[in-house]
VMD Tcl script that draws the C-alpha trace (Angstrom):
set ca {
  {-17.16 -40.15 23.43}
  {-16.75 -39.87 19.68}
  {-13.45 -38.32 18.54}
  {-13.60 -35.25 16.33}
  {-11.88 -35.88 13.05}
  {-9.80 -33.20 11.39}
  {-11.48 -31.91 8.29}
  {-9.75 -32.48 4.93}
  {-9.03 -29.27 3.07}
  {-6.84 -28.61 0.08}
  {-4.65 -25.72 -0.94}
  {-6.90 -25.27 -3.96}
  {-9.95 -24.78 -1.72}
  {-8.03 -22.32 0.41}
  {-6.81 -20.34 -2.60}
  {-10.35 -20.19 -4.00}
  {-11.67 -19.13 -0.60}
  {-9.03 -16.36 -0.22}
  {-9.61 -15.04 -3.75}
  {-13.44 -15.01 -3.25}
  {-12.93 -13.23 0.06}
  {-10.65 -10.68 -1.51}
  {-12.97 -10.02 -4.38}
  {-16.28 -10.38 -2.38}
  {-17.63 -12.23 -5.35}
  {-17.63 -15.81 -6.69}
  {-17.84 -14.46 -10.21}
  {-14.91 -12.05 -9.83}
  {-12.86 -14.80 -8.11}
  {-13.50 -17.18 -10.98}
  {-12.22 -14.60 -13.42}
  {-9.14 -13.99 -11.38}
  {-8.48 -17.75 -11.13}
  {-9.34 -18.58 -14.71}
  {-11.79 -21.28 -13.68}
  {-15.54 -21.73 -13.85}
  {-17.60 -20.01 -11.20}
  {-19.07 -23.45 -10.33}
  {-15.52 -24.64 -9.42}
  {-15.13 -21.78 -6.93}
  {-18.62 -22.30 -5.42}
  {-18.12 -26.05 -5.09}
  {-14.69 -25.71 -3.47}
  {-15.98 -23.21 -0.89}
  {-19.10 -25.34 -0.19}
  {-16.82 -28.38 0.39}
  {-14.64 -26.28 2.69}
  {-17.70 -25.14 4.69}
  {-19.01 -28.67 5.00}
  {-15.59 -30.03 6.12}
  {-15.15 -27.31 8.71}
  {-18.75 -27.36 9.80}
  {-19.04 -23.59 9.72}
  {-20.44 -20.93 7.40}
  {-17.66 -18.78 5.89}
  {-19.74 -16.31 3.89}
  {-23.04 -14.57 4.08}
  {-24.42 -14.02 0.57}
  {-25.76 -10.50 0.23}
  {-27.53 -9.74 -2.99}
  {-26.54 -6.03 -3.12}
  {-23.09 -6.16 -1.53}
  {-21.80 -9.63 -2.64}
  {-20.06 -11.89 -0.13}
  {-19.56 -10.89 3.49}
  {-17.30 -12.92 5.73}
  {-18.62 -14.38 8.96}
  {-16.53 -14.38 12.09}
  {-15.31 -17.84 11.23}
  {-14.55 -16.69 7.74}
  {-12.53 -13.70 9.00}
  {-10.43 -16.05 11.16}
  {-9.88 -18.54 8.30}
  {-8.92 -15.71 5.94}
  {-6.15 -14.52 8.30}
  {-4.79 -18.05 8.76}
  {-5.19 -19.04 5.11}
  {-3.27 -16.02 3.93}
  {-0.43 -16.83 6.29}
  {-0.41 -20.51 5.27}
  {-0.50 -19.74 1.50}
  {2.32 -17.29 1.88}
  {4.43 -19.97 3.57}
  {3.54 -22.39 0.74}
  {4.68 -19.78 -1.82}
  {7.84 -19.25 0.22}
  {8.57 -22.97 0.22}
  {7.96 -23.16 -3.54}
  {10.34 -20.30 -4.18}
  {12.99 -21.93 -1.99}
  {12.74 -25.24 -3.79}
  {12.92 -23.59 -7.17}
  {16.11 -21.85 -6.31}
  {17.65 -18.76 -4.79}
  {15.99 -15.34 -4.66}
  {17.31 -14.30 -8.02}
  {15.23 -17.07 -9.67}
  {11.96 -16.00 -8.01}
  {9.14 -15.63 -10.47}
  {5.49 -14.83 -10.64}
  {3.42 -11.67 -9.99}
  {3.44 -9.45 -6.95}
  {0.52 -7.05 -6.56}
  {1.78 -3.73 -5.18}
  {-0.33 -0.72 -4.15}
  {1.14 2.74 -4.44}
  {-0.11 6.05 -3.16}
  {-1.31 7.89 -6.19}
  {0.92 10.99 -5.90}
  {4.05 8.85 -5.13}
  {3.58 6.62 -8.18}
  {5.39 8.67 -10.85}
  {8.28 9.36 -8.50}
  {9.03 5.79 -7.44}
  {7.37 3.18 -9.69}
  {9.21 3.62 -12.98}
  {12.65 3.17 -11.36}
  {11.46 0.26 -9.26}
  {9.80 -1.57 -12.17}
  {12.89 -1.08 -14.36}
  {15.16 -2.42 -11.63}
  {12.98 -5.47 -11.06}
  {12.87 -6.20 -14.80}
  {16.67 -5.97 -15.05}
  {17.45 -8.11 -11.99}
  {14.47 -10.44 -11.82}
  {13.09 -10.90 -15.35}
  {10.68 -13.62 -14.21}
  {9.17 -11.43 -11.55}
  {6.36 -9.11 -12.50}
  {4.86 -6.22 -10.54}
  {1.11 -5.53 -10.92}
  {0.43 -1.93 -9.78}
  {-2.77 -0.52 -8.21}
  {-2.68 3.19 -7.50}
  {-4.88 4.35 -4.57}
  {-5.27 6.97 -1.87}
  {-4.53 6.28 1.81}
  {-7.89 4.63 2.59}
  {-7.81 2.63 -0.59}
  {-4.23 1.46 0.17}
  {-5.25 0.31 3.63}
  {-8.28 -1.60 2.26}
  {-6.17 -3.27 -0.48}
  {-3.62 -4.45 2.09}
  {-6.07 -5.63 4.67}
  {-8.31 -7.52 2.23}
  {-5.37 -9.27 0.64}
  {-5.72 -7.78 -2.84}
  {-2.05 -6.63 -2.69}
  {0.94 -8.10 -0.75}
  {2.57 -4.76 -0.09}
  {2.42 -1.07 -0.77}
  {4.59 2.05 -1.10}
  {2.85 4.79 0.74}
  {3.25 7.54 3.29}
  {3.35 6.53 6.92}
  {-0.31 7.15 7.72}
  {-0.15 6.00 11.30}
  {-0.50 2.91 13.37}
  {-4.28 2.56 13.40}
  {-4.09 -0.76 11.47}
  {-2.11 -3.98 11.84}
  {0.50 -2.82 9.32}
  {4.24 -2.72 9.38}
  {5.91 0.40 7.92}
  {9.52 -0.01 6.73}
  {10.94 3.45 6.30}
  {12.39 4.32 2.89}
  {12.93 8.05 3.03}
  {11.55 11.32 4.26}
  {10.24 14.00 1.89}
  {10.19 17.56 3.25}
  {7.45 20.00 2.13}
  {8.21 22.88 -0.22}
  {6.24 26.00 -1.15}
  {5.73 26.10 -4.93}
  {5.35 29.57 -6.51}
  {5.13 31.09 -9.99}
  {8.52 32.41 -11.05}
  {7.38 36.06 -10.90}
  {6.25 35.80 -7.32}
  {8.25 38.12 -5.00}
  {9.24 35.12 -2.74}
  {10.26 32.86 -5.55}
  {13.97 33.58 -5.31}
  {14.21 33.04 -1.55}
  {16.34 30.28 -0.09}
  {13.57 29.43 2.45}
  {10.07 30.74 3.24}
  {8.48 31.01 6.65}
  {4.82 29.95 6.49}
  {3.46 33.08 8.12}
  {4.76 35.04 5.08}
  {2.06 33.37 3.04}
  {-0.84 34.56 5.30}
  {-3.61 36.18 3.25}
  {-2.44 34.76 -0.09}
  {-4.40 32.43 -2.29}
  {-3.75 28.69 -1.91}
  {-4.09 25.98 -4.54}
  {-4.70 22.85 -2.44}
  {-3.85 19.29 -3.37}
  {-7.20 17.95 -2.16}
  {-6.59 14.28 -1.39}
  {-7.75 12.64 1.87}
  {-5.02 12.81 4.52}
  {-2.85 14.97 2.25}
  {-5.45 17.75 2.70}
  {-5.30 17.41 6.50}
  {-1.49 17.37 6.46}
  {-1.14 20.61 4.49}
  {-3.97 22.45 6.24}
  {-2.67 21.32 9.63}
  {0.79 22.57 8.78}
  {-0.55 26.02 7.90}
  {-2.79 26.13 11.00}
  {0.14 25.29 13.27}
  {2.00 28.30 11.76}
  {-1.02 30.56 12.39}
  {-1.84 30.87 8.72}
  {-5.55 30.90 7.72}
  {-5.47 29.47 4.18}
  {-7.44 31.30 1.48}
  {-8.30 28.33 -0.77}
  {-8.84 29.64 -4.27}
  {-8.74 26.26 -6.09}
  {-8.39 22.66 -5.09}
  {-7.62 19.61 -7.15}
  {-6.94 15.90 -6.68}
  {-4.33 16.16 -9.48}
  {-0.72 16.85 -8.68}
  {-0.14 18.36 -12.13}
  {-3.21 20.44 -12.11}
  {-2.10 22.03 -8.89}
  {1.33 22.73 -10.34}
  {-0.12 24.23 -13.50}
  {-2.49 26.52 -11.65}
  {0.38 27.78 -9.47}
  {2.56 28.38 -12.48}
  {-0.25 30.47 -14.03}
  {-0.32 32.73 -11.02}
  {-3.44 31.36 -9.32}
  {-1.84 31.08 -5.93}
  {0.82 29.13 -4.01}
  {0.77 25.52 -2.98}
  {2.70 23.11 -0.76}
  {3.98 19.84 -2.07}
  {6.54 17.34 -0.94}
  {7.82 15.68 -4.09}
  {9.47 17.91 -6.68}
  {9.78 16.77 -10.26}
  {13.24 17.29 -11.74}
  {11.81 19.77 -14.25}
  {10.24 23.06 -13.10}
  {8.01 23.03 -16.21}
  {4.33 22.09 -16.04}
  {2.36 20.15 -18.62}
  {1.13 23.38 -20.33}
  {4.55 25.04 -20.35}
  {4.36 27.13 -17.18}
  {7.35 27.31 -14.85}
  {7.64 27.02 -11.09}
  {9.90 27.73 -8.23}
  {10.05 25.26 -5.28}
  {11.34 26.87 -2.04}
  {12.05 24.90 1.20}
  {10.02 25.89 4.25}
  {11.88 27.46 7.15}
  {11.41 26.16 10.64}
  {10.34 22.86 12.07}
  {7.75 21.44 9.68}
  {7.04 17.74 9.54}
  {8.16 15.78 6.41}
  {6.20 12.96 4.97}
  {7.79 9.50 5.57}
  {7.64 7.16 2.61}
  {7.49 3.53 3.61}
  {7.22 0.00 2.29}
  {4.04 -1.31 3.92}
  {2.74 -4.82 4.56}
  {0.28 -6.58 6.80}
  {2.12 -7.43 10.04}
  {0.54 -10.83 10.63}
  {1.13 -12.16 7.09}
  {4.63 -13.54 6.52}
  {6.15 -11.83 3.45}
  {6.84 -13.96 0.45}
  {10.19 -14.05 -1.26}
  {8.65 -11.80 -3.96}
  {7.64 -9.20 -1.41}
  {11.04 -9.35 0.32}
  {12.84 -8.76 -2.99}
  {10.65 -5.77 -3.90}
  {11.15 -4.33 -0.36}
  {14.90 -4.77 -0.57}
  {15.11 -3.14 -4.00}
  {12.96 -0.24 -2.77}
  {15.40 0.34 0.06}
  {18.36 0.20 -2.31}
  {16.77 2.67 -4.76}
  {15.15 5.20 -2.39}
  {17.18 5.20 0.76}
  {18.91 8.33 -0.60}
  {16.71 9.61 -3.43}
  {17.91 12.19 -5.88}
}
mol new
graphics top color blue
foreach p $ca { graphics top sphere $p radius 0.5 }
foreach p [lrange $ca 0 end-1] q [lrange $ca 1 end] { graphics top cylinder $p $q radius 0.2 }
display resetview
């Protein structure tokens, strides 16, 4: 019986394959890798011949789609390349000498509250380490993590439906935001039933919408949605102009809005669920030294946020 020989494959082929799988396009992969498209196509064709399997199905309208074998190789290749990066970082020196770029996703409404401090801290302590930011909603964050576009994310704990690890950073309780002239604006706390029948300005982002509306429903409040917006600041500005109340979790240091309005933020009385902010990564992929550094700094900065 003839013995099966192990196929030869190179790290370059695996990197090209992972990038093409992430981007779902040979052309996009070549741009990311700064090589000719023919180099990417050739490397992947050699990898397929060596393994004796088809890794991609070429779809004219949707780009590259992974086969079952491609999905398996992608998981293993990501893990292997992460270990290679880790080995390289170790050889180069201790963690403080880690360099390169880490792609980090961040939930869009969290970004202005956490990213500037984190980026400044990284630049001060690890000048050779760069963070590349991609802002996204919950579904976009999950997709970016699972397809390998980013190594990690800072996001709300959106559940255990995916193979993701959530490292808790802090909890952010909800507040009612009101215009200053509102009769409840000077209260120490507000019970949600007190808002029944009043106009609501809703932050209308997937999962956030369900969180806020579910909170009101649990309190027996039927919301009267007057306006909705995907913009945090648009919601704040509408409230400051007397168009209704809203519920938000992260409070800017200034009560002023972009257009000069002013708000009151009042904690909610009773047992209402906060939003847990986490450092998120794919469970099955070993974190690189870069990802561990960013995660550690995030814990230091935000374990007790101002």
